[in-house]
Each structure stands twice: as C-alpha cells, then as structure tokens.
VOGU-3710 file (C-alpha; in Angstrom, 3 decimals, decimal comma):
1> mkalgypqry> 1,496/1,896/-21,382  -1,612/-0,047/-22,963  -1,870/2,602/-25,890  1,786/1,915/-26,713  1,478/-1,567/-26,928  2,685/-3,253/-23,869  1,209/-6,379/-22,949  -1,493/-6,512/-19,988  0,763/-8,735/-18,092  3,792/-6,287/-17,923
11> isgtvimqat> 1,350/-3,466/-17,090  -0,148/-5,594/-14,142  3,287/-6,390/-12,807  4,430/-2,816/-12,988  1,348/-1,606/-11,163  1,278/-4,106/-8,400  5,238/-3,543/-7,860  4,357/0,350/-7,505  1,425/-0,380/-5,273  3,641/-2,501/-3,029
21> aiavmgylpg> 6,413/0,119/-3,167  3,679/2,918/-2,116  2,799/0,758/0,702  6,177/0,201/2,275  6,981/4,118/1,901  3,910/4,954/3,500  4,275/2,329/6,223  7,625/3,502/7,475  6,811/7,036/8,299  3,352/5,626/9,602
31> llvasvgydf> 5,315/3,141/12,211  7,634/5,940/13,377  4,399/8,035/13,988  2,667/5,434/15,884  5,695/4,415/18,106  5,892/8,145/19,062  2,121/8,195/19,799  2,278/4,926/21,868  4,956/6,558/23,831  3,031/9,891/24,008
41> ttrlahipmr> -0,240/7,973/25,176  2,101/5,995/27,903  3,669/8,993/29,574  0,734/11,199/29,610  -2,229/8,864/30,184  -0,218/6,312/32,068  -1,577/3,665/29,955  0,848/0,808/29,399  0,765/0,526/25,510  3,643/-1,494/23,663
51> lgvseaatvf> 3,669/-1,474/19,936  4,974/-5,267/19,310  6,376/-6,891/16,500  3,090/-8,663/15,724  0,807/-5,627/15,730  3,416/-3,849/13,452  3,542/-6,778/11,008  -0,206/-7,086/10,950  -0,449/-3,526/9,910  2,131/-3,876/7,388
61> vlavgmcvaa> 0,337/-6,929/5,779  -2,879/-4,930/5,812  -1,269/-2,044/4,337  0,277/-3,930/1,531  -3,053/-5,694/0,979  -4,894/-2,695/0,675  -2,544/-1,150/-1,749  -2,734/-4,153/-4,023  -6,270/-4,617/-3,692  -6,814/-0,925/-4,951
71> astalrkvar> -4,238/-1,697/-7,937  -6,175/-4,680/-8,948  -9,302/-2,635/-8,851  -7,518/-0,074/-11,380  -6,149/-2,768/-13,477  -9,440/-4,081/-14,168  -10,362/-1,120/-15,808  -7,461/-0,794/-17,661  -7,857/-4,300/-18,922  -11,334/-3,397/-20,225
81> aapadlf> -10,172/-0,524/-21,985  -9,651/-0,314/-25,662  -6,059/1,034/-26,251  -7,460/3,292/-28,999  -9,790/4,992/-26,283  -6,905/5,767/-24,412  -5,583/8,739/-26,554
//
C-alpha cells in the first residue's frame, strides 16, 4: 500500500484494525475451548474451576494488546521502508 502512495496514517489504521479483528476472531473460539476445558477439568479432577467474566475480559484485553503490539512492530518497519524498495 505504501508503494501505491497511501499515506502512513491510512496504512497504520488499516493494520491496527486488522490486528484487532484477528484478535477478536481468535478469542471467540479460544473462549469456547477454554470453557469446555474448564468443565472437563471440573468433572474429571473434581477441582472446582470457573471461567468468570473478569478472567475472560482480562484474556481478551491481553489478546488485543498483543496483536496491536505485534502490528505496531511491523508498522515501524513499514514506516522506515522506502516505497521504491518495496517493488
């Protein structure tokens, strides 16, 4: 996109939006697997485990934060690259 002349602000917004979407799409199946795992552990090991809203929210915030941090790292490389070098 940079080689096509898009401004850095537009590229950054697009990449951050995609990182957030990827975090959400990865979080939802992960939440389902985790809740099944919690139930499985509770039934088999008789260890009372509960996946509460606060735990789920904390994991969601961490997942989004990690994806945005990774996107920001990639954006720093894009910002330093010369558009002519990208072809």
